[in-house]
C-alpha positions in Angstrom: -65.3 -8.6 -103.2 -62.2 -10.3 -104.6 -60.6 -7.6 -106.8 -60.3 -3.8 -106.8 -59.7 -2.2 -110.2 -58.9 1.4 -111.1 -58.0 3.5 -114.1 -55.0 5.8 -114.2 -53.4 7.9 -116.8 -50.2 6.2 -118.0 -48.2 9.4 -117.6 -49.3 10.0 -114.0 -46.2 8.4 -112.5 -46.9 9.6 -109.0 -50.3 8.0 -108.8 -49.0 4.8 -110.5 -46.2 4.5 -108.0 -48.7 5.0 -105.1 -50.9 2.2 -106.4 -47.9 -0.1 -107.0 -46.7 0.4 -103.4 -50.3 -0.5 -102.3 -50.1 -3.8 -104.2 -51.8 -2.9 -107.5 -50.5 -4.3 -110.8 -51.2 -3.3 -114.4 -53.8 -5.7 -115.9 -54.9 -3.9 -119.0 -55.2 -0.7 -120.9 -58.0 1.4 -122.4 -56.9 3.3 -125.4 -59.0 6.4 -125.9 -61.1 5.3 -122.9 -62.5 8.8 -122.2 -62.1 10.1 -125.8 -59.3 10.6 -128.3 -55.9 10.8 -126.6 -57.5 9.8 -123.2 -55.7 6.5 -122.6 -55.9 4.8 -119.2 -54.1 1.9 -117.6 -56.2 -0.7 -115.7 -54.6 -1.6 -112.4 -55.9 -4.4 -110.1 -55.5 -5.5 -106.5 -56.5 -9.0 -105.3 -58.2 -9.2 -101.9 -59.3 -11.9 -99.6 -56.1 -13.1 -98.0 -54.5 -14.1 -101.2 -50.7 -13.8 -101.7 -49.1 -10.7 -103.0 -49.5 -10.1 -106.7 -46.5 -10.7 -108.9 -45.4 -8.3 -111.6 -46.5 -10.8 -114.3 -50.1 -10.6 -113.2 -50.3 -13.9 -111.5 -51.1 -14.8 -107.9 -51.4 -18.3 -106.5 -50.9 -19.6 -110.0 -54.1 -17.8 -111.3 -54.1 -15.0 -113.9 -55.7 -11.8 -112.7 -58.8 -11.3 -114.8 -58.7 -8.6 -117.5 -61.1 -5.7 -117.1 -63.3 -4.7 -120.0 -62.6 -1.0 -120.7 -65.1 -0.3 -123.4 
């Protein structure tokens, strides 16, 4: 496994902060993912001894792949 991805409600600031502290970055968004008004942010964490992810979604010069949310 190279990447862990998760979905989080954009307004859930406590969970988002916990994931950010753990090294996750925002790599996408799913508008109405679970129905009307149920938006989610996609957050990703690179694994496998790679360098820490940067805020712009890059690590070791490679872009973190976007996750399909449909």
